[in-house]
C-alpha positions as CSV (number, residue, x, y, z in Angstrom):
1,D,-23.0,-11.4,-74.6
2,P,-24.6,-9.8,-71.6
3,R,-22.7,-6.5,-72.2
4,K,-25.2,-5.2,-74.7
5,S,-24.7,-1.7,-76.1
6,I,-26.3,1.3,-74.5
7,E,-28.2,1.9,-77.7
8,E,-30.1,-1.4,-77.1
9,A,-31.6,0.1,-74.0
10,S,-33.5,2.6,-76.3
11,A,-36.4,0.2,-77.2
12,H,-39.0,2.9,-77.4
13,P,-39.0,6.2,-79.4
14,T,-40.4,8.5,-76.7
15,S,-40.1,6.7,-73.3
16,T,-38.1,4.0,-71.5
17,R,-38.8,1.5,-68.8
18,F,-36.0,0.6,-66.4
19,A,-35.6,-1.4,-63.2
20,M,-33.4,-0.7,-60.2
21,G,-32.2,-3.0,-57.4
22,S,-29.4,-3.8,-55.0
23,C,-28.3,-6.2,-52.3
24,T,-28.1,-9.9,-53.3
25,M,-26.7,-12.4,-50.9
26,I,-26.4,-16.1,-51.7
27,G,-24.0,-18.7,-50.4
28,R,-21.9,-18.1,-47.3
29,T,-24.7,-18.5,-44.7
30,A,-27.7,-19.8,-46.7
31,Y,-28.8,-20.1,-50.3
32,R,-31.6,-17.9,-51.3
33,A,-33.6,-17.7,-54.5
34,L,-33.3,-14.2,-55.8
35,R,-37.0,-13.5,-56.1
36,G,-36.5,-9.8,-56.4
37,I,-34.3,-10.3,-59.5
38,R,-37.0,-12.5,-61.0
39,R,-39.6,-9.8,-60.4
40,M,-37.3,-7.2,-62.0
41,H,-37.0,-9.4,-65.1
42,A,-40.7,-9.9,-65.2
43,T,-41.3,-6.2,-65.7
44,R,-39.6,-6.4,-69.1
45,P,-37.4,-3.4,-68.5
46,D,-35.3,-1.8,-71.3
47,F,-32.3,-1.9,-68.9
48,Y,-31.6,-2.2,-65.2
49,L,-29.5,-0.4,-62.6
50,F,-27.9,-2.5,-59.9
51,L,-26.7,0.0,-57.3
52,G,-24.5,-1.9,-55.0
53,D,-24.0,-5.0,-52.8
54,V,-24.1,-7.5,-55.6
55,I,-22.2,-9.7,-53.1
56,Y,-21.8,-9.7,-49.3
57,A,-18.0,-10.2,-49.0
58,D,-18.3,-9.2,-45.3
59,I,-20.6,-12.0,-44.3
60,P,-20.0,-13.7,-41.9
61,S,-16.8,-11.8,-41.1
62,V,-18.3,-8.3,-40.6
63,S,-15.2,-6.8,-39.2
64,H,-12.6,-8.1,-41.6
65,G,-14.5,-9.3,-44.7
66,L,-12.4,-11.3,-47.2
67,G,-9.3,-9.1,-46.7
68,G,-7.0,-7.6,-49.3
69,G,-4.1,-8.9,-51.4
70,S,-3.8,-11.4,-54.2
71,A,-4.5,-14.4,-52.0
72,A,-8.0,-13.1,-51.2
73,L,-8.9,-12.3,-54.9
74,P,-10.1,-15.8,-55.8
75,M,-12.5,-15.8,-52.9
76,Y,-14.1,-12.6,-54.2
77,H,-14.2,-14.1,-57.7
78,S,-16.0,-17.2,-56.4
79,M,-18.7,-15.1,-54.8
80,Y,-19.4,-13.2,-58.0
81,R,-19.5,-16.4,-60.0
82,E,-21.9,-18.0,-57.6
83,T,-24.2,-15.0,-57.6
84,F,-24.2,-14.5,-61.4
85,A,-24.7,-18.2,-61.9
86,N,-28.0,-18.0,-60.0
87,T,-30.8,-18.9,-62.5
88,D,-32.7,-15.7,-62.1
89,F,-29.7,-13.4,-62.2
90,A,-28.3,-15.3,-65.2
91,A,-31.6,-14.9,-67.1
92,L,-31.8,-11.2,-66.4
93,R,-28.2,-10.6,-67.5
94,K,-28.8,-12.5,-70.7
95,D,-31.9,-10.6,-71.7
96,V,-31.5,-7.1,-70.3
97,P,-28.6,-4.6,-70.4
98,G,-27.4,-3.8,-66.9
99,F,-25.4,-1.0,-65.3
100,Y,-23.6,-1.4,-61.9
101,Q,-22.2,0.6,-59.1
102,I,-20.1,-0.5,-56.1
103,D,-21.1,-0.1,-52.5
104,D,-19.9,-1.2,-49.1
105,H,-20.7,-4.9,-48.9
106,E,-18.6,-5.7,-52.0
107,I,-15.8,-4.5,-49.7
108,L,-16.7,-4.3,-46.0
109,N,-19.7,-3.1,-44.0
110,D,-19.8,0.7,-43.9
111,F,-16.5,0.9,-45.6
112,E,-14.7,4.3,-45.8
113,I,-11.5,4.8,-47.6
114,G,-9.9,6.9,-44.8
115,R,-9.6,3.8,-42.5
116,D,-8.4,1.3,-45.1
117,T,-5.0,0.1,-43.9
118,T,-5.1,-3.4,-45.4
119,G,-5.6,-2.7,-49.1
120,I,-9.0,-4.3,-49.1
121,Y,-10.5,-1.7,-51.3
122,D,-8.0,-2.4,-54.1
123,T,-8.7,-6.1,-54.0
124,A,-12.5,-5.9,-53.7
125,R,-12.7,-3.2,-56.4
126,A,-10.6,-5.3,-58.8
127,A,-13.0,-8.2,-58.4
128,W,-16.0,-6.0,-58.8
129,Q,-14.6,-4.5,-61.9
130,T,-14.0,-7.9,-63.5
131,Y,-17.6,-9.1,-62.9
132,A,-19.8,-6.0,-62.7
133,G,-17.9,-2.8,-63.5
134,S,-16.8,-4.1,-66.9
135,M,-20.5,-3.9,-68.0
136,N,-20.5,-0.1,-67.5
137,P,-19.7,2.7,-69.9
138,T,-16.3,4.3,-69.8
139,A,-15.8,6.4,-66.7
140,L,-16.3,10.1,-67.0
141,P,-13.1,12.1,-67.6
142,A,-13.9,14.7,-65.0
143,A,-11.0,13.6,-62.8
144,S,-7.7,12.1,-64.0
145,S,-7.8,9.6,-61.2
146,I,-9.8,8.7,-58.2
147,E,-9.2,11.3,-55.4
148,T,-8.2,9.1,-52.5
149,A,-4.7,8.3,-51.4
150,N,-5.4,4.6,-51.0
151,A,-7.2,4.1,-54.3
152,S,-4.5,2.4,-56.3
153,L,-3.9,-1.2,-57.4
154,N,-0.3,-2.3,-57.3
155,G,0.7,1.4,-57.3
156,V,-1.4,2.3,-60.4
157,E,-4.0,5.0,-60.0
158,L,-7.6,3.9,-60.7
159,D,-10.1,5.7,-62.9
160,P,-13.3,7.0,-61.3
161,L,-16.2,4.6,-61.1
162,Y,-18.9,7.3,-61.7
163,Y,-20.3,7.5,-65.3
164,S,-23.2,8.6,-67.4
165,F,-25.1,7.2,-70.3
166,Q,-27.8,8.3,-72.7
167,V,-31.0,6.5,-73.4
168,G,-32.6,7.8,-76.6
169,P,-32.9,11.5,-77.1
170,Y,-34.8,12.1,-73.9
171,A,-32.9,10.8,-70.8
172,T,-29.4,11.0,-69.5
173,F,-28.4,9.0,-66.4
174,F,-25.5,10.0,-64.2
175,V,-24.5,7.1,-61.8
176,L,-22.8,8.4,-58.7
177,D,-20.1,6.5,-56.7
178,T,-21.1,7.2,-53.2
179,R,-18.7,4.7,-51.6
180,S,-15.1,5.2,-52.8
181,Y,-14.8,8.8,-51.4
182,R,-16.2,8.3,-48.0
183,H,-14.0,9.4,-45.1
184,H,-14.6,9.4,-41.4
185,E,-13.7,13.1,-41.2
186,M,-16.5,14.1,-43.6
187,N,-18.9,14.0,-40.6
188,Q,-17.0,17.0,-39.3
189,T,-17.7,19.0,-42.4
190,T,-20.6,21.5,-42.4
191,P,-22.5,22.4,-45.6
192,E,-21.3,25.9,-45.3
193,L,-17.7,24.8,-45.2
194,V,-18.2,22.5,-48.2
195,L,-19.6,25.4,-50.2
196,R,-16.7,27.6,-49.2
197,C,-14.2,24.9,-50.2
198,E,-15.9,24.5,-53.6
199,Q,-15.7,28.2,-54.2
200,A,-12.1,28.6,-53.1
201,T,-9.6,29.4,-55.8
202,D,-6.5,28.9,-53.7
203,D,-5.2,26.6,-50.9
204,S,-6.6,28.8,-48.1
205,V,-8.9,25.9,-46.9
206,P,-7.0,22.9,-45.5
207,W,-7.4,19.6,-47.3
208,S,-8.6,18.0,-44.1
209,Q,-11.6,20.3,-44.2
210,G,-12.1,20.3,-47.9
211,A,-14.9,19.3,-50.2
212,D,-13.0,16.2,-51.2
213,K,-14.1,14.8,-47.8
214,A,-17.7,14.8,-48.8
215,M,-19.4,11.6,-49.8
216,L,-19.1,12.3,-53.5
217,G,-15.5,13.7,-53.8
218,K,-14.8,17.2,-55.1
219,H,-14.9,16.3,-58.9
220,Q,-18.0,14.2,-58.8
């Protein structure tokens, strides 16, 4: 079972060794050996962090990706199965506990929730959760649901994707979700305004200028 417990990542009493990677693309346009994954495995880490783009669902269709809806879901599943069936990736997942986070290419290049009119996030996230997110610890309870109007699957609110885990008595990891809260209006928000919004105790600051338009969302 590749979903080894977090405790198994604590192989040493006073230190830990971990690897970090992202961005694997096989199939679609060309098959590539995942040499980076092989090198990660060779370092014999206690665990690894894979921080986004485990598939490129938007290649070759950069503007539309695989789309949203139930009809598109099998195509996402196929890409994850092909990637994780890669010899090097399969060996890493078999031997080493892994923790994952979503980014844009699992959905669409430079994806931001404020422009999602097709439901692509819901579909892409559901596939990611099945193949990658299911490896992660339970999401932190800081927010009752994800803070974006579009973030629902069949009308059901989704839990946050950010989480934390402890490795031994000496290290706590907090894994941010820097993709699900992105909004095109966040570029209009200054650091001073974000600070004012975070300190506000009432509704004096409009939502369109609030801290929830920052990359991390107001709870995270």
